[in-house]
N, C-alpha and C positions, 0 to 999 in steps of 0.2 A: 066422815065423808063430807065432801062439799055439797051444798044445797043447790049449786048452780053448775051448769056444764056448757062450755062454749062449743057450739057446733062448728064443724069444719067448714071453711069458706074459701072461695077463690082468693088467690093472692092479689090484693088490690094494689099494693105498692111493691116496686122492685127493691127499694131501700127505705128503711125507717131509721132515723137518727134519734136515739133515746138519750135523754140528758142534753138536749139540744141547746138549752139556754145557759148551761155551764160554760166555763171559760174555754175549754178544749172543744166542747160541743159546738159552740158558735163558730169556731175556726173550721171545724169539719163542714158545717153547713155552708160557710162562705166558699170553701173549695169545691164542694159538690155543686153548688149553684153556679159558680163561675165556670167550671170545667165540664160538668156532665149533666147539667140541669135540663138540657134539651134531648138527652138520650135515655133517660129513665123517669119513671113515675116515682115520686118520693114524698115523704112526710117528715115533719119534725114532731117530736114527742117529748113531753115533760109534764110536770104537775101543775104548772101555772099557765092558764089559757092566755092571760094578758101578756105575760112575758114571751110566750110563743108568737103571739100576734106582733109584738114589737120586733122580735127577731126577724120575722118574715118581711116586715117593712124595712128593716135595716139592710137586708141583703138584696132587696128588690133591684137596686141600681146596677148590680153586677150580674144579675141573674140571666141565665140562658133558659129559654122555654117557659113553661107555666110555673106559677108560684107553688111551693110545696103545700100539701094539706097539713092540717093541724090535728094531732091526737093528744088528748089530755089523759095522762096516765101517771098515777103516783105509785112508786115502788111498793108502798104499803097496801095498795089496793090490788089484790091478786086477780080479781076478775077483770079489771081494766088492763092489767099487764097482759093477761092471756088474750083478751080481745085485740090488743095491739099486735102481739106476736103472730096471731092467727092470720092477720091481714098482710103480713110482710113476707116477701121472698127472702130478704136479708135484713137482719136487725143489727145495726151498729150501735153499741152502747158505750157512752163516755161517762156514765153516772157511777162514780166511785165515792167512797171505798166500795169495791165490788162485793166484798164479804158482808157488807152491810146492806147494800141496795141491789145487788145483782143476782141473787140466787134464784128467785122466782122467774126472772127474765130468762135465764138459761133453761130452767125446767120447762117453761112454756115453749121455748123454741124447739127443744128436743121433742116435746109432745106433738107439736103441729108441723114438724118437718121444715122448720124455718132455719135457714143458715144464719150463723151468728159470728160476729167478731167484736172485739173490744180492745181497750188500751190498758188492761190491767197488767200489773207486775206481781200479783199476789199468788205465788205458786201454791201455797197451802190451800187456799180457797179453790183454785183451779183443780187440784187433785181431789178435793172433796166433791166438787161438781162432777168430775169425770167418773169417780167411783159410783155416784148416784145415778147419773143420766147417760152414760156412754152407751149402754145396751139399748136404751130407748131411742137415742139419736141414731144409732145404726139401723134400728127397725124402721124409723121414719125417713131415713136418708138425710137427716139434718147434719150439715157440716158445721161443727162447733170449733172456732179458731180463736182462742184467747191470745194475748200477747202481741197485738198487731200495731203497737206504737213503737216508740224508741225502746221500750221494753217489749219485744226483744228482736224486732225485725232486722236491724243492721247486723247484729251478731249471728242470728239464725241464718239469714239469707247470705251474709258474707261467708260463713263457713260452707254453706251449700254451694255457693258460686265457685269458691276456690277448690273444694273437694271434687266437684263435678269436673272441673278443668283437669285436675291431676288424674282422675280415674278415666273419664270419657275421652278427653283429648289426647292425653299422654299415655294412657294405658297402664298407669301405675297404681299400686295399692296404697291406701291412706294409712298414715301413722299418726304422729302428733300434730295437732292443730293449735296454734297460739294466736290469740287476738290481743293487740295492743290498742287501747282506746285513747285517743288524744292526738292533737289538741281538740278541745271542744269549747264552745262559747254559747251561753244561753242564760235563761233565768228560771225561776221556780214560781209556781202558782200556789195560791192558798189551798186549792183542792188537793194537789200533790202532797203538800205538807200535812194537811189534815188526814190524808190516807195513811201516811207514814206513822203519824201519832196514833191513829186508830189501831193499826197493826201492833205497834209497840205496847199499847195499853191493854191489849187482849192476849198477849203471849202466854199468860198463865192459864188460859182456857184450852190451849192445845199444846201442852209441853211435848207430847210424844211426836206429833206431826212436825213441830218446830225442830226437834232433835234430828228427825229423819231428813228433813229438808236441808238442814245444815251439814249433815254428814254423809248422806247417800247421794252420790252423783247421778243416780238413775231414779230419783224419787218420783219423777213424772212418768216413768216407763213401767207398764204392766209386766208381770212375770213372763209371759210367752215371748216378749221381745227383748227382755233384759239380756245383756251379754252373759255367757256362761262363766266367764272369768273377768271380773272387774279389775282393771289395771290402775285405777286411780281412786283416791278417796278425798273427800272435802274435809276442811277447807284447803284450798291451794293458793299459793302466792299471797299470803296475808302480810308478810313483812316486806318493807322496802328493799329493793335490789337494783342492780344495774344490768340492763339488757345489752349484750355486746352486739347483737345483730342489728339493732336499731340505734345503738349509741345513746340510749336514753335511760333515765331512771324510771322505775316502775313501782307501783304500790297497789294495795287493795283497791278494787273498783267496786263501789257500793252496789251497782246493778249487776255485777258478775254472778251473784247467786242465782237470780232468776234467769239471766241470759244463758248461763252454762247449763242449767237444767233443761231449757228449751232446745238448745243446740244438741244436747245428748238425746233428747226425745226424737229429734229429727234423724240423728245418726242411727239410732236403734231401728226406727221405722224404715228408713231408706237404705239401710245396709252400707254405711260408710266403711265398715270392715272391722274384723276382730282386733286389729291393732290400733284402732282409733282412740285417742285421748284428747282432752280439750282443756285449755287454760285461758283465762281472760284477766287482764290487768289494766290499770290506768298507766299511761305513758306520758312523761314530761321531758322536755329538752330534745336533744338530738341535733342541735344547731351549733352555735358558737360555744366556746368554753364558758363564757359568762352566763349564757342562757342555761347551760347545763348545770352550773353551780347553783344558780337561782332555783332551778327546777328541783334540785336535791332538797333544798329547804322547803319548797312547796310540798314535796312528797311527804316529808316528815310532819309538817303542819297538818296536812290533810289526814294522815294516818292517826295523829293524835286527836284531831277534831272529831273523827268518827265516834270516839269513845264518849264525847260530850252530848251526843244527840238525846239520850234518855233524859237529860235535864229538862228538855222542853215538855216533858209530861207533868212537870211540877209548876204550880203557880209560884212566882209571877212570870216565869219563863214561858209558860203555855200561852199567856196573854200576848206574847210577841208574835205568835204565829198568825198570819193573815187568814181571814175567813175564805171559804170556797167562793169561787166566782171572780177572784182577782188574780192577775198574772202579769207577765212581762209585757211591756208596751210593744206596739207595732215596730218601733224603731229598734228595740232590743231584739225582737224576733228576726227582723230582716238582717241585722248585723251578726246574727249567730251562725254557727256552722258546727260540723263534727267530722271526724275522720277515724275510721277503724282500719288498721292494717292486720291482715290475716295471713300468717305463714302456715303452709301445709307441707309437711315432710312425708316423703315416701316411707312406707313401712320397711323395717329392717335395721341393720346396724352397719352396713358397709359404707365406705367413704364415697362411693359413687352414687349415692342416693339423690333423687331429684327433689328440689324444694320449689314451691310456687308461692309467690307473694301477690296477694290481691288487696285492693283497697275499696272501701265503701265510704263515699263522701257525700255530705249533705250541705246545701247552701243556705239553710236557715237554722234558727234555734232548734235544737233536736227535740226538746221536750214538748213543744207546742206547735211551732210553725211547721216542722217536718212531721211530727207525730200525727197531727190532724190529717195531713195529706196521705201518710202511710195507711191510716185507718180507713179513709175513704176509698183509696185504691184497692185495699183488701176487700172492702164491701162490694166494689164494682166488679172485681174479679169473680166473687162468689155469685153476683147477680147476673153478669152478662157473659162470662167466659167459662161457664161450667163444662162445656165440651172440650175445652183446651186444658183443663186442669189435670194434674197427675192422676194416675189410676187410683191411688189410695183414697182420693177424695170421693170417688163414686160410691163408696160404701158408707159414707157419712161417719159420724162419731167425732170424738175429740182428737184434733190434729194440731200439729205445730204449723206456723205459717209456711215454712219450707216444704213440709210434707203435703199440705193442702193445696198450695198455690205455686210453689217453686219458681220456675222460669217465667211463668205468666206474671207473677207479682214483680219479679225483677224488671221485666220489660215495662210494666206500668209505672213503677217508681222512677225509672229512667226517663220515661216520656212525659209524665205528668207531675212528678213530685220533686224534681231537682235533686234526686239521689243518683249518684253515678257509681257503677260497679266496673272495676278495671283489673285485668291481670297485668301487673307491673313488671314482673320478671319470672323467668324460669331458670333455676340454677342446678347444675350437675357437678358434683365434686368440686364445689366452690367456684365454678366457672359459669358466668351468666350466658345463657343461650338467647335471652330476650331482654 
């Protein structure tokens, strides 16, 4: 038993950003200070007081409202973490790898009724946290929402947006949903690469969970909500292929594993329907013949390159991976973008079925420029829009972004984060109605 106990206290801060001095954490603080600094009380948190003080000085020029407070908390200091979480209405964590640094943060949020969101893509860790702390979070009404960055907001909210249009606006039942990711442009940070290597280096410690995550499409869904009949099995769309609908080549998308699990969690929670299935792939080409041919070879190279990633676990290749705290420049982030195309088909097999095409587009580098904004807007939704959130959020517990925030987050992303959601077309029996 612990020798100390943190007393319950009033929520001093609307939002606390933990991991604030990391690469993505700094971007979150910049967006929060510039966009919402005068509407919420907030604090920056991390293990180095001097770095936190430097961060506050750096963002002071663009800041609205008062400067954020500083909370010194090391992930290895459980008492400091619990004190930090007890003071927050919402805890936004950017400190990864989350399986290494995030477990006690989640536990403390669940204990103290603190809403939580993060930018993880670590599905196995999230499942472990949910199994341990979901009941406690429901008891304290803490809303726990992992996956609030590029992993997995565009896929999760894109599917939610398109399925909602098909069901609510057109009155049709949902069948297959397919997401084509691309084109995208951006960079990678040392933190992201270190997280990937941390996961790979520890796969031997959880072989059963890894197998289930790779083969069970409803790995993140508890038994009561799991479909009675599972119509799909992972992995899907591993081999390169040609998509006739978009006239583009497709191949395995590295983020599809986590994205697909989260989309299916939303589908099970929100009731997309018994005929719902989901697939997600990377898409290249779709323009001129030359670009399509070039894209074919890009797809082949990308598919082969994925098999070489484990080499970076071995010196001297490991030494080539940059340290945490470094990432793409401001110019690279501003020049970045992403596009997801989501096709939703009406359930059934008739030729007169309705198909909806929706797009999700971002105007910055997806992994950092847009991820930081997504995470902050998720935190703001949990901090200031609780009365407008979907009914499922009122009970607390572990939820997907779409289930916890739905249209509220869609609206925030469009207004504050440069992410656009659009219904591009409605097609019946091959004839476009829109």
